[in-house]
N, CA, C and O atoms as a GROMACS GRO file, in nm:
protein
  632
    1UNK      N    1   7.546   8.954   9.229
    1UNK     CA    2   7.517   9.096   9.320
    1UNK      C    3   7.604   9.109   9.388
    1UNK      O    4   7.654   9.010   9.442
    2UNK      N    5   7.656   9.249   9.410
    2UNK     CA    6   7.716   9.302   9.405
    2UNK      C    7   7.717   9.281   9.614
    2UNK      O    8   7.606   9.238   9.648
    3UNK      N    9   7.788   9.298   9.707
    3UNK     CA   10   7.810   9.267   9.804
    3UNK      C   11   7.760   9.394   9.886
    3UNK      O   12   7.810   9.500   9.849
    4UNK      N   13   7.684   9.400   9.973
    4UNK     CA   14   7.623   9.484  10.040
    4UNK      C   15   7.699   9.541  10.123
    4UNK      O   16   7.687   9.659  10.156
    5UNK      N   17   7.803   9.446  10.174
    5UNK     CA   18   7.903   9.544  10.237
    5UNK      C   19   7.980   9.649  10.216
    5UNK      O   20   7.993   9.753  10.279
    6UNK      N   21   8.036   9.604  10.107
    6UNK     CA   22   8.071   9.706   9.975
    6UNK      C   23   8.042   9.832   9.948
    6UNK      O   24   8.107   9.936   9.947
    7UNK      N   25   7.888   9.792   9.920
    7UNK     CA   26   7.813   9.904   9.881
    7UNK      C   27   7.846   9.979   9.970
    7UNK      O   28   7.932  10.067   9.971
    8UNK      N   29   7.755   9.935  10.071
    8UNK     CA   30   7.722  10.011  10.225
    8UNK      C   31   7.924  10.130  10.238
    8UNK      O   32   7.956  10.246  10.213
    9UNK      N   33   7.959  10.068  10.265
    9UNK     CA   34   8.101  10.053  10.303
    9UNK      C   35   8.112  10.205  10.136
    9UNK      O   36   8.100  10.327  10.124
   10UNK      N   37   8.124  10.158  10.100
   10UNK     CA   38   8.092  10.249   9.904
   10UNK      C   39   8.048  10.369   9.991
   10UNK      O   40   8.117  10.467  10.019
   11UNK      N   41   7.951  10.351  10.019
   11UNK     CA   42   7.902  10.494  10.022
   11UNK      C   43   7.921  10.583  10.180
   11UNK      O   44   7.900  10.704  10.174
   12UNK      N   45   7.955  10.529  10.303
   12UNK     CA   46   7.960  10.555  10.394
   12UNK      C   47   8.158  10.638  10.340
   12UNK      O   48   8.192  10.743  10.395
   13UNK      N   49   8.224  10.592  10.269
   13UNK     CA   50   8.341  10.627  10.274
   13UNK      C   51   8.280  10.746  10.170
   13UNK      O   52   8.276  10.860  10.216
   14UNK      N   53   8.230  10.723  10.021
   14UNK     CA   54   8.181  10.867   9.948
   14UNK      C   55   8.128  11.047  10.074
   14UNK      O   56   8.126  11.169  10.060
   15UNK      N   57   8.107  10.974  10.151
   15UNK     CA   58   8.022  11.122  10.202
   15UNK      C   59   8.088  11.145  10.312
   15UNK      O   60   8.072  11.256  10.363
   16UNK      N   61   8.178  11.046  10.378
   16UNK     CA   62   8.307  11.107  10.427
   16UNK      C   63   8.380  11.174  10.384
   16UNK      O   64   8.410  11.257  10.469
   17UNK      N   65   8.441  11.191  10.278
   17UNK     CA   66   8.532  11.250  10.177
   17UNK      C   67   8.462  11.350  10.145
   17UNK      O   68   8.512  11.462  10.148
   18UNK      N   69   8.334  11.329  10.110
   18UNK     CA   70   8.231  11.484  10.077
   18UNK      C   71   8.271  11.613  10.187
   18UNK      O   72   8.297  11.729  10.156
   19UNK      N   73   8.267  11.557  10.318
   19UNK     CA   74   8.239  11.614  10.431
   19UNK      C   75   8.396  11.671  10.503
   19UNK      O   76   8.422  11.738  10.603
   20UNK      N   77   8.502  11.592  10.372
   20UNK     CA   78   8.644  11.670  10.441
   20UNK      C   79   8.635  11.813  10.308
   20UNK      O   80   8.667  11.930  10.325
   21UNK      N   81   8.571  11.734  10.158
   21UNK     CA   82   8.604  11.794  10.104
   21UNK      C   83   8.522  11.964  10.097
   21UNK      O   84   8.551  12.069  10.040
   22UNK      N   85   8.402  11.917  10.195
   22UNK     CA   86   8.318  12.043  10.224
   22UNK      C   87   8.426  12.137  10.360
   22UNK      O   88   8.413  12.259  10.374
   23UNK      N   89   8.504  12.073  10.427
   23UNK     CA   90   8.516  12.106  10.499
   23UNK      C   91   8.726  12.244  10.462
   23UNK      O   92   8.788  12.339  10.510
   24UNK      N   93   8.729  12.151  10.357
   24UNK     CA   94   8.884  12.227  10.345
   24UNK      C   95   8.846  12.315  10.240
   24UNK      O   96   8.926  12.401  10.204
   25UNK      N   97   8.721  12.303  10.180
   25UNK     CA   98   8.720  12.403  10.068
   25UNK      C   99   8.679  12.556  10.080
   25UNK      O  100   8.571  12.590  10.129
   26UNK      N  101   8.760  12.633  10.039
   26UNK     CA  102   8.745  12.791  10.031
   26UNK      C  103   8.881  12.840  10.192
   26UNK      O  104   8.911  12.955  10.222
   27UNK      N  105   8.905  12.782  10.223
   27UNK     CA  106   9.067  12.799  10.352
   27UNK      C  107   9.144  12.890  10.260
   27UNK      O  108   9.169  12.912  10.141
   28UNK      N  109   9.163  12.922  10.358
   28UNK     CA  110   9.318  13.014  10.328
   28UNK      C  111   9.380  12.902  10.396
   28UNK      O  112   9.339  12.802  10.455
   29UNK      N  113   9.546  12.976  10.355
   29UNK     CA  114   9.655  12.799  10.330
   29UNK      C  115   9.668  12.835  10.526
   29UNK      O  116   9.682  12.732  10.593
   30UNK      N  117   9.663  12.948  10.592
   30UNK     CA  118   9.666  12.931  10.681
   30UNK      C  119   9.597  12.848  10.838
   30UNK      O  120   9.643  12.804  10.943
   31UNK      N  121   9.417  12.866  10.749
   31UNK     CA  122   9.347  12.768  10.805
   31UNK      C  123   9.363  12.606  10.807
   31UNK      O  124   9.310  12.522  10.881
   32UNK      N  125   9.446  12.594  10.709
   32UNK     CA  126   9.470  12.487  10.671
   32UNK      C  127   9.596  12.409  10.766
   32UNK      O  128   9.609  12.286  10.765
   33UNK      N  129   9.677  12.493  10.839
   33UNK     CA  130   9.734  12.446  10.880
   33UNK      C  131   9.745  12.518  11.026
   33UNK      O  132   9.847  12.570  11.070
   34UNK      N  133   9.651  12.511  11.076
   34UNK     CA  134   9.663  12.621  11.181
   34UNK      C  135   9.611  12.526  11.318
   34UNK      O  136   9.509  12.471  11.278
   35UNK      N  137   9.634  12.484  11.453
   35UNK     CA  138   9.612  12.383  11.580
   35UNK      C  139   9.507  12.468  11.680
   35UNK      O  140   9.556  12.569  11.731
   36UNK      N  141   9.441  12.454  11.695
   36UNK     CA  142   9.356  12.535  11.828
   36UNK      C  143   9.468  12.508  11.897
   36UNK      O  144   9.538  12.577  11.823
   37UNK      N  145   9.531  12.474  11.961
   37UNK     CA  146   9.615  12.442  12.060
   37UNK      C  147   9.764  12.367  12.036
   37UNK      O  148   9.793  12.248  12.046
   38UNK      N  149   9.792  12.408  12.023
   38UNK     CA  150  10.000  12.391  11.964
   38UNK      C  151  10.011  12.279  11.965
   38UNK      O  152  10.004  12.205  11.867
   39UNK      N  153  10.033  12.246  12.094
   39UNK     CA  154  10.068  12.124  12.191
   39UNK      C  155  10.022  12.005  12.165
   39UNK      O  156  10.093  11.905  12.155
   40UNK      N  157   9.850  12.010  12.147
   40UNK     CA  158   9.851  11.872  12.140
   40UNK      C  159   9.668  11.885  12.041
   40UNK      O  160   9.577  11.812  12.082
   41UNK      N  161   9.655  11.937  11.976
   41UNK     CA  162   9.537  11.940  11.852
   41UNK      C  163   9.610  11.885  11.690
   41UNK      O  164   9.731  11.870  11.673
   42UNK      N  165   9.542  11.870  11.623
   42UNK     CA  166   9.579  11.845  11.509
   42UNK      C  167   9.507  11.907  11.390
   42UNK      O  168   9.391  11.880  11.360
   43UNK      N  169   9.626  12.034  11.292
   43UNK     CA  170   9.587  12.048  11.195
   43UNK      C  171   9.492  11.984  11.030
   43UNK      O  172   9.521  11.904  10.941
   44UNK      N  173   9.362  12.082  11.062
   44UNK     CA  174   9.282  12.006  10.909
   44UNK      C  175   9.380  11.928  10.820
   44UNK      O  176   9.361  11.815  10.775
   45UNK      N  177   9.499  12.014  10.799
   45UNK     CA  178   9.571  11.977  10.728
   45UNK      C  179   9.655  11.782  10.750
   45UNK      O  180   9.647  11.690  10.668
   46UNK      N  181   9.717  11.782  10.872
   46UNK     CA  182   9.705  11.712  10.925
   46UNK      C  183   9.640  11.538  10.975
   46UNK      O  184   9.702  11.432  10.978
   47UNK      N  185   9.495  11.570  11.010
   47UNK     CA  186   9.341  11.539  11.030
   47UNK      C  187   9.381  11.480  10.852
   47UNK      O  188   9.432  11.378  10.805
   48UNK      N  189   9.339  11.574  10.809
   48UNK     CA  190   9.293  11.509  10.659
   48UNK      C  191   9.389  11.426  10.565
   48UNK      O  192   9.331  11.320  10.543
   49UNK      N  193   9.526  11.428  10.491
   49UNK     CA  194   9.599  11.330  10.488
   49UNK      C  195   9.634  11.208  10.575
   49UNK      O  196   9.664  11.095  10.536
   50UNK      N  197   9.621  11.258  10.722
   50UNK     CA  198   9.680  11.092  10.802
   50UNK      C  199   9.520  11.020  10.840
   50UNK      O  200   9.526  10.900  10.866
   51UNK      N  201   9.439  11.057  10.843
   51UNK     CA  202   9.262  11.023  10.873
   51UNK      C  203   9.210  10.874  10.690
   51UNK      O  204   9.155  10.763  10.690
   52UNK      N  205   9.298  11.005  10.523
   52UNK     CA  206   9.305  10.904  10.457
   52UNK      C  207   9.383  10.783  10.419
   52UNK      O  208   9.342  10.688  10.353
   53UNK      N  209   9.511  10.803  10.476
   53UNK     CA  210   9.600  10.759  10.463
   53UNK      C  211   9.616  10.646  10.556
   53UNK      O  212   9.706  10.562  10.542
   54UNK      N  213   9.534  10.644  10.643
   54UNK     CA  214   9.463  10.593  10.743
   54UNK      C  215   9.366  10.408  10.669
   54UNK      O  216   9.366  10.286  10.652
   55UNK      N  217   9.310  10.527  10.659
   55UNK     CA  218   9.177  10.445  10.583
   55UNK      C  219   9.232  10.378  10.436
   55UNK      O  220   9.216  10.261  10.401
   56UNK      N  221   9.290  10.470  10.371
   56UNK     CA  222   9.385  10.341  10.270
   56UNK      C  223   9.484  10.242  10.345
   56UNK      O  224   9.506  10.164  10.253
   57UNK      N  225   9.538  10.207  10.423
   57UNK     CA  226   9.594  10.146  10.518
   57UNK      C  227   9.487   9.984  10.497
   57UNK      O  228   9.477   9.890  10.417
   58UNK      N  229   9.408  10.045  10.664
   58UNK     CA  230   9.320   9.927  10.645
   58UNK      C  231   9.225   9.871  10.596
   58UNK      O  232   9.187   9.759  10.632
   59UNK      N  233   9.161   9.952  10.491
   59UNK     CA  234   9.098   9.912  10.394
   59UNK      C  235   9.157   9.789  10.321
   59UNK      O  236   9.095   9.688  10.289
   60UNK      N  237   9.335   9.827  10.294
   60UNK     CA  238   9.413   9.734  10.235
   60UNK      C  239   9.428   9.580  10.269
   60UNK      O  240   9.424   9.481  10.196
   61UNK      N  241   9.452   9.599  10.438
   61UNK     CA  242   9.386   9.503  10.595
   61UNK      C  243   9.257   9.433  10.486
   61UNK      O  244   9.244   9.350  10.395
   62UNK      N  245   9.174   9.534  10.572
   62UNK     CA  246   9.003   9.403  10.497
   62UNK      C  247   8.977   9.358  10.347
   62UNK      O  248   8.895   9.292  10.283
   63UNK      N  249   9.072   9.419  10.330
   63UNK     CA  250   9.063   9.341  10.172
   63UNK      C  251   9.197   9.197  10.061
   63UNK      O  252   9.217   9.125   9.964
   64UNK      N  253   9.232   9.244  10.166
   64UNK     CA  254   9.359   9.131  10.203
   64UNK      C  255   9.459   9.179  10.020
   64UNK      O  256   9.504   9.121   9.921
   65UNK      N  257   9.447   9.298  10.065
   65UNK     CA  258   9.546   9.392   9.961
   65UNK      C  259   9.676   9.444  10.019
   65UNK      O  260   9.638   9.514  10.114
   66UNK      N  261   9.814   9.448  10.014
   66UNK     CA  262   9.892   9.492  10.019
   66UNK      C  263   9.904   9.606  10.100
   66UNK      O  264   9.843   9.710  10.122
   67UNK      N  265   9.964   9.571  10.122
   67UNK     CA  266  10.011   9.719  10.263
   67UNK      C  267  10.083   9.825  10.155
   67UNK      O  268  10.174   9.800  10.076
   68UNK      N  269  10.012   9.953  10.179
   68UNK     CA  270  10.075  10.115  10.124
   68UNK      C  271  10.195  10.107  10.170
   68UNK      O  272  10.220  10.021  10.254
   69UNK      N  273  10.296  10.196  10.123
   69UNK     CA  274  10.404  10.159  10.203
   69UNK      C  275  10.344  10.340  10.253
   69UNK      O  276  10.284  10.417  10.178
   70UNK      N  277  10.393  10.372  10.428
   70UNK     CA  278  10.323  10.476  10.489
   70UNK      C  279  10.451  10.513  10.602
   70UNK      O  280  10.516  10.440  10.677
   71UNK      N  281  10.453  10.650  10.577
   71UNK     CA  282  10.527  10.704  10.744
   71UNK      C  283  10.456  10.823  10.820
   71UNK      O  284  10.452  10.946  10.826
   72UNK      N  285  10.376  10.652  10.898
   72UNK     CA  286  10.266  10.777  11.039
   72UNK      C  287  10.325  10.856  11.079
   72UNK      O  288  10.259  10.957  11.104
   73UNK      N  289  10.429  10.861  11.099
   73UNK     CA  290  10.460  11.024  11.213
   73UNK      C  291  10.518  11.128  11.070
   73UNK      O  292  10.492  11.248  11.072
   74UNK      N  293  10.553  11.100  11.017
   74UNK     CA  294  10.490  11.244  10.907
   74UNK      C  295  10.382  11.260  10.844
   74UNK      O  296  10.396  11.322  10.739
   75UNK      N  297  10.261  11.222  10.875
   75UNK     CA  298  10.145  11.231  10.859
   75UNK      C  299  10.079  11.314  10.942
   75UNK      O  300   9.968  11.359  10.910
   76UNK      N  301  10.145  11.347  11.071
   76UNK     CA  302  10.142  11.444  11.216
   76UNK      C  303  10.203  11.585  11.185
   76UNK      O  304  10.168  11.690  11.238
   77UNK      N  305  10.336  11.563  11.054
   77UNK     CA  306  10.394  11.708  11.063
   77UNK      C  307  10.340  11.784  10.909
   77UNK      O  308  10.349  11.899  10.865
   78UNK      N  309  10.283  11.654  10.857
   78UNK     CA  310  10.260  11.756  10.704
   78UNK      C  311  10.165  11.884  10.740
   78UNK      O  312  10.079  11.897  10.827
   79UNK      N  313  10.209  11.968  10.644
   79UNK     CA  314  10.113  12.054  10.591
   79UNK      C  315  10.053  12.100  10.399
   79UNK      O  316  10.089  12.077  10.283
   80UNK      N  317   9.969  12.160  10.458
   80UNK     CA  318   9.963  12.189  10.319
   80UNK      C  319   9.996  12.343  10.261
   80UNK      O  320   9.972  12.436  10.337
   81UNK      N  321  10.060  12.375  10.103
   81UNK     CA  322  10.079  12.489  10.030
   81UNK      C  323   9.926  12.617  10.026
   81UNK      O  324   9.901  12.737  10.038
   82UNK      N  325   9.831  12.428   9.989
   82UNK     CA  326   9.732  12.519   9.932
   82UNK      C  327   9.579  12.454   9.934
   82UNK      O  328   9.563  12.347   9.875
   83UNK      N  329   9.447  12.529  10.012
   83UNK     CA  330   9.365  12.392   9.966
   83UNK      C  331   9.378  12.335   9.820
   83UNK      O  332   9.407  12.220   9.853
   84UNK      N  333   9.378  12.333   9.710
   84UNK     CA  334   9.384  12.323   9.546
   84UNK      C  335   9.478  12.217   9.585
   84UNK      O  336   9.471  12.117   9.514
   85UNK      N  337   9.594  12.213   9.714
   85UNK     CA  338   9.653  12.107   9.663
   85UNK      C  339   9.627  12.043   9.783
   85UNK      O  340   9.729  11.975   9.795
   86UNK      N  341   9.584  12.028   9.843
   86UNK     CA  342   9.486  11.934   9.986
   86UNK      C  343   9.362  11.852   9.925
   86UNK      O  344   9.331  11.733   9.930
   87UNK      N  345   9.275  12.020   9.834
   87UNK     CA  346   9.190  11.858   9.757
   87UNK      C  347   9.165  11.810   9.682
   87UNK      O  348   9.056  11.774   9.638
   88UNK      N  349   9.320  11.794   9.636
   88UNK     CA  350   9.321  11.743   9.507
   88UNK      C  351   9.407  11.572   9.567
   88UNK      O  352   9.411  11.470   9.499
   89UNK      N  353   9.474  11.590   9.731
   89UNK     CA  354   9.547  11.451   9.800
   89UNK      C  355   9.398  11.338   9.814
   89UNK      O  356   9.382  11.217   9.798
   90UNK      N  357   9.287  11.481   9.859
   90UNK     CA  358   9.121  11.426   9.906
   90UNK      C  359   9.138  11.287   9.801
   90UNK      O  360   9.191  11.176   9.802
   91UNK      N  361   9.064  11.365   9.720
   91UNK     CA  362   9.005  11.310   9.574
   91UNK      C  363   9.107  11.234   9.542
   91UNK      O  364   9.066  11.132   9.598
   92UNK      N  365   9.238  11.194   9.484
   92UNK     CA  366   9.338  11.140   9.480
   92UNK      C  367   9.327  10.977   9.567
   92UNK      O  368   9.349  10.859   9.537
   93UNK      N  369   9.278  11.054   9.695
   93UNK     CA  370   9.290  10.948   9.831
   93UNK      C  371   9.146  10.837   9.823
   93UNK      O  372   9.154  10.714   9.826
   94UNK      N  373   9.047  10.901   9.814
   94UNK     CA  374   8.970  10.862   9.764
   94UNK      C  375   8.915  10.779   9.667
   94UNK      O  376   8.833  10.687   9.674
   95UNK      N  377   8.961  10.818   9.599
   95UNK     CA  378   8.984  10.743   9.461
   95UNK      C  379   8.989  10.576   9.468
   95UNK      O  380   8.914  10.480   9.449
   96UNK      N  381   9.151  10.612   9.514
   96UNK     CA  382   9.228  10.486   9.527
   96UNK      C  383   9.152  10.386   9.692
   96UNK      O  384   9.186  10.269   9.708
   97UNK      N  385   9.074  10.440   9.774
   97UNK     CA  386   8.992  10.382   9.856
   97UNK      C  387   8.884  10.352   9.798
   97UNK      O  388   8.811  10.280   9.866
   98UNK      N  389   8.839  10.385   9.682
   98UNK     CA  390   8.702  10.360   9.669
   98UNK      C  391   8.748  10.262   9.571
   98UNK      O  392   8.649  10.198   9.537
   99UNK      N  393   8.879  10.211   9.495
   99UNK     CA  394   8.895  10.104   9.430
   99UNK      C  395   8.928   9.997   9.518
   99UNK      O  396   8.866   9.896   9.485
  100UNK      N  397   9.017   9.975   9.640
  100UNK     CA  398   9.000   9.880   9.724
  100UNK      C  399   8.853   9.844   9.788
  100UNK      O  400   8.859   9.780   9.893
  101UNK      N  401   8.766   9.866   9.756
  101UNK     CA  402   8.618   9.877   9.812
  101UNK      C  403   8.536   9.831   9.668
  101UNK      O  404   8.415   9.855   9.672
  102UNK      N  405   8.579   9.777   9.558
  102UNK     CA  406   8.481   9.804   9.425
  102UNK      C  407   8.372   9.682   9.493
  102UNK      O  408   8.397   9.598   9.579
  103UNK      N  409   8.261   9.706   9.429
  103UNK     CA  410   8.161   9.662   9.476
  103UNK      C  411   8.123   9.474   9.398
  103UNK      O  412   8.023   9.405   9.375
  104UNK      N  413   8.238   9.464   9.385
  104UNK     CA  414   8.239   9.391   9.264
  104UNK      C  415   8.314   9.220   9.282
  104UNK      O  416   8.317   9.111   9.225
  105UNK      N  417   8.388   9.321   9.454
  105UNK     CA  418   8.540   9.275   9.481
  105UNK      C  419   8.400   9.108   9.627
  105UNK      O  420   8.286   9.112   9.673
  106UNK      N  421   8.524   8.995   9.633
  106UNK     CA  422   8.473   8.954   9.698
  106UNK      C  423   8.574   8.905   9.781
  106UNK      O  424   8.682   8.850   9.765
  107UNK      N  425   8.472   8.960   9.918
  107UNK     CA  426   8.632   8.967  10.044
  107UNK      C  427   8.475   8.814  10.143
  107UNK      O  428   8.355   8.788  10.142
  108UNK      N  429   8.598   8.773  10.202
  108UNK     CA  430   8.503   8.639  10.323
  108UNK      C  431   8.473   8.746  10.460
  108UNK      O  432   8.511   8.710  10.571
  109UNK      N  433   8.424   8.839  10.446
  109UNK     CA  434   8.423   8.905  10.600
  109UNK      C  435   8.497   8.885  10.733
  109UNK      O  436   8.538   8.976  10.805
  110UNK      N  437   8.516   8.680  10.765
  110UNK     CA  438   8.532   8.615  10.871
  110UNK      C  439   8.669   8.574  10.862
  110UNK      O  440   8.715   8.509  10.955
  111UNK      N  441   8.772   8.614  10.722
  111UNK     CA  442   8.914   8.612  10.749
  111UNK      C  443   9.006   8.667  10.828
  111UNK      O  444   9.030   8.788  10.829
  112UNK      N  445   9.062   8.580  10.900
  112UNK     CA  446   9.173   8.665  10.992
  112UNK      C  447   9.224   8.680  10.922
  112UNK      O  448   9.236   8.606  10.825
  113UNK      N  449   9.292   8.818  10.949
  113UNK     CA  450   9.409   8.932  10.888
  113UNK      C  451   9.499   8.904  10.983
  113UNK      O  452   9.476   8.854  11.093
  114UNK      N  453   9.633   8.946  10.924
  114UNK     CA  454   9.721   8.967  10.983
  114UNK      C  455   9.790   9.065  11.040
  114UNK      O  456   9.778   9.138  10.942
  115UNK      N  457   9.866   9.143  11.130
  115UNK     CA  458   9.875   9.328  11.071
  115UNK      C  459   9.950   9.322  11.178
  115UNK      O  460   9.920   9.297  11.295
  116UNK      N  461  10.095   9.358  11.105
  116UNK     CA  462  10.170   9.423  11.186
  116UNK      C  463  10.190   9.517  11.321
  116UNK      O  464  10.217   9.520  11.441
  117UNK      N  465  10.159   9.579  11.220
  117UNK     CA  466  10.112   9.680  11.366
  117UNK      C  467  10.067   9.643  11.506
  117UNK      O  468  10.083   9.716  11.605
  118UNK      N  469  10.016   9.537  11.506
  118UNK     CA  470   9.933   9.473  11.631
  118UNK      C  471  10.028   9.372  11.654
  118UNK      O  472   9.984   9.263  11.692
  119UNK      N  473  10.205   9.393  11.633
  119UNK     CA  474  10.201   9.230  11.702
  119UNK      C  475  10.160   9.145  11.606
  119UNK      O  476  10.142   9.169  11.487
  120UNK      N  477  10.146   9.033  11.672
  120UNK     CA  478  10.074   8.826  11.659
  120UNK      C  479   9.947   8.906  11.589
  120UNK      O  480   9.918   8.888  11.471
  121UNK      N  481   9.866   9.007  11.688
  121UNK     CA  482   9.718   9.026  11.665
  121UNK      C  483   9.694   8.953  11.555
  121UNK      O  484   9.788   8.922  11.481
  122UNK      N  485   9.531   8.904  11.520
  122UNK     CA  486   9.498   8.899  11.417
  122UNK      C  487   9.323   8.956  11.469
  122UNK      O  488   9.252   8.977  11.568
  123UNK      N  489   9.324   8.958  11.319
  123UNK     CA  490   9.167   9.027  11.313
  123UNK      C  491   9.048   8.993  11.204
  123UNK      O  492   9.109   8.990  11.097
  124UNK      N  493   8.955   8.974  11.186
  124UNK     CA  494   8.875   8.992  11.125
  124UNK      C  495   8.856   9.100  10.991
  124UNK      O  496   8.867   9.222  10.984
  125UNK      N  497   8.820   8.987  10.881
  125UNK     CA  498   8.891   9.153  10.779
  125UNK      C  499   8.738   9.270  10.802
  125UNK      O  500   8.742   9.392  10.784
  126UNK      N  501   8.620   9.195  10.840
  126UNK     CA  502   8.527   9.281  10.892
  126UNK      C  503   8.587   9.432  11.007
  126UNK      O  504   8.578   9.555  11.013
  127UNK      N  505   8.638   9.333  11.068
  127UNK     CA  506   8.699   9.435  11.124
  127UNK      C  507   8.789   9.589  11.172
  127UNK      O  508   8.786   9.691  11.241
  128UNK      N  509   8.882   9.487  11.050
  128UNK     CA  510   8.933   9.575  10.959
  128UNK      C  511   8.888   9.677  10.873
  128UNK      O  512   8.937   9.790  10.872
  129UNK      N  513   8.778   9.631  10.789
  129UNK     CA  514   8.654   9.778  10.684
  129UNK      C  515   8.605   9.828  10.842
  129UNK      O  516   8.677   9.918  10.884
  130UNK      N  517   8.532   9.800  10.906
  130UNK     CA  518   8.457   9.881  11.020
  130UNK      C  519   8.591   9.956  11.104
  130UNK      O  520   8.570  10.064  11.160
  131UNK      N  521   8.701   9.906  11.109
  131UNK     CA  522   8.763  10.032  11.194
  131UNK      C  523   8.834  10.198  11.088
  131UNK      O  524   8.865  10.315  11.112
  132UNK      N  525   8.827  10.094  10.962
  132UNK     CA  526   8.888  10.229  10.854
  132UNK      C  527   8.808  10.314  10.848
  132UNK      O  528   8.836  10.426  10.805
  133UNK      N  529   8.629  10.263  10.911
  133UNK     CA  530   8.549  10.362  10.785
  133UNK      C  531   8.498  10.417  11.006
  133UNK      O  532   8.376  10.418  10.993
  134UNK      N  533   8.515  10.444  11.116
  134UNK     CA  534   8.541  10.476  11.218
  134UNK      C  535   8.644  10.540  11.272
  134UNK      O  536   8.658  10.638  11.346
  135UNK      N  537   8.704  10.472  11.225
  135UNK     CA  538   8.836  10.634  11.245
  135UNK      C  539   8.818  10.733  11.132
  135UNK      O  540   8.782  10.844  11.170
  136UNK      N  541   8.831  10.721  11.022
  136UNK     CA  542   8.811  10.806  10.899
  136UNK      C  543   8.663  10.848  10.955
  136UNK      O  544   8.691  10.967  10.943
  137UNK      N  545   8.508  10.852  11.014
  137UNK     CA  546   8.413  10.931  11.039
  137UNK      C  547   8.496  10.992  11.183
  137UNK      O  548   8.445  11.103  11.192
  138UNK      N  549   8.598  10.979  11.303
  138UNK     CA  550   8.612  11.028  11.408
  138UNK      C  551   8.675  11.195  11.314
  138UNK      O  552   8.613  11.302  11.322
  139UNK      N  553   8.804  11.176  11.232
  139UNK     CA  554   8.848  11.208  11.206
  139UNK      C  555   8.753  11.365  11.088
  139UNK      O  556   8.764  11.487  11.079
  140UNK      N  557   8.702  11.300  11.050
  140UNK     CA  558   8.607  11.406  10.981
  140UNK      C  559   8.537  11.491  11.097
  140UNK      O  560   8.583  11.605  11.097
  141UNK      N  561   8.476  11.479  11.159
  141UNK     CA  562   8.420  11.521  11.271
  141UNK      C  563   8.510  11.593  11.299
  141UNK      O  564   8.482  11.703  11.250
  142UNK      N  565   8.638  11.600  11.369
  142UNK     CA  566   8.786  11.690  11.373
  142UNK      C  567   8.819  11.786  11.292
  142UNK      O  568   8.847  11.893  11.347
  143UNK      N  569   8.824  11.780  11.148
  143UNK     CA  570   8.831  11.856  11.117
  143UNK      C  571   8.672  11.949  11.041
  143UNK      O  572   8.661  12.071  11.025
  144UNK      N  573   8.589  11.861  11.013
  144UNK     CA  574   8.480  12.005  11.107
  144UNK      C  575   8.475  12.142  11.172
  144UNK      O  576   8.464  12.262  11.148
  145UNK      N  577   8.490  12.044  11.280
  145UNK     CA  578   8.501  12.097  11.411
  145UNK      C  579   8.609  12.235  11.406
  145UNK      O  580   8.579  12.353  11.425
  146UNK      N  581   8.749  12.173  11.374
  146UNK     CA  582   8.875  12.247  11.322
  146UNK      C  583   8.842  12.370  11.205
  146UNK      O  584   8.913  12.471  11.199
  147UNK      N  585   8.778  12.358  11.154
  147UNK     CA  586   8.675  12.420  11.089
  147UNK      C  587   8.593  12.556  11.120
  147UNK      O  588   8.592  12.662  11.058
  148UNK      N  589   8.535  12.524  11.221
  148UNK     CA  590   8.423  12.599  11.277
  148UNK      C  591   8.529  12.663  11.401
  148UNK      O  592   8.482  12.753  11.470
  149UNK      N  593   8.647  12.624  11.424
  149UNK     CA  594   8.711  12.638  11.556
  149UNK      C  595   8.763  12.767  11.454
  149UNK      O  596   8.776  12.880  11.502
  150UNK      N  597   8.792  12.741  11.313
  150UNK     CA  598   8.864  12.868  11.281
  150UNK      C  599   8.769  12.978  11.214
  150UNK      O  600   8.817  13.088  11.188
  151UNK      N  601   8.707  12.964  11.201
  151UNK     CA  602   8.563  13.082  11.123
  151UNK      C  603   8.538  13.093  11.280
  151UNK      O  604   8.498  12.985  11.238
  152UNK      N  605   8.520  13.110  11.415
  152UNK     CA  606   8.481  13.163  11.493
  152UNK      C  607   8.609  13.262  11.595
  152UNK      O  608   8.606  13.347  11.684
  153UNK      N  609   8.701  13.194  11.523
  153UNK     CA  610   8.820  13.312  11.583
  153UNK      C  611   8.898  13.372  11.468
  153UNK      O  612   9.019  13.391  11.471
  154UNK      N  613   8.839  13.393  11.392
  154UNK     CA  614   8.836  13.513  11.211
  154UNK      C  615   8.742  13.578  11.291
  154UNK      O  616   8.782  13.679  11.348
  155UNK      N  617   8.660  13.554  11.303
  155UNK     CA  618   8.528  13.682  11.310
  155UNK      C  619   8.528  13.768  11.425
  155UNK      O  620   8.475  13.878  11.416
  156UNK      N  621   8.583  13.727  11.538
  156UNK     CA  622   8.597  13.782  11.648
  156UNK      C  623   8.705  13.869  11.596
  156UNK      O  624   8.697  13.992  11.598
  157UNK      N  625   8.815  13.798  11.546
  157UNK     CA  626   8.898  13.887  11.472
  157UNK      C  627   8.912  14.052  11.376
  157UNK      O  628   8.977  14.155  11.355
  158UNK      N  629   8.797  13.973  11.345
  158UNK     CA  630   8.751  14.094  11.226
  158UNK      C  631   8.687  14.254  11.300
  158UNK      O  632   8.652  14.346  11.227
   0.00000   0.00000   0.00000
């Protein structure tokens, strides 16, 4: 029988990625790279790339897979050439993340995992899974809000 935690995590991941896809679809390049306030907000491209890269990272921790290479600082400097390119990234990252939480995988959610970014701190596998999903959902909300702000800005200009 499939692990109900993995089945549920896959559903949340799919919904989150579908929401990201919807928020990106049809936007011009300017919108994808626009920051509502340049000094302290992120663009839709940054949020999409960072959130899915981070999700892959934390899911790898949760299921005890090798960590993917990652340049976290570069995630916050990312730009998109167009929505098709960014949607391709979203779709590819989604597929990788779903493969990490395959329903047939066996995971001991009480197992302790080491995480170098947290020094000597250990965490439960369950914590890493929940963190991956809550962090992703947080950024999905930011992506949606950024699109709304862009659309409001553009409607005022028209």
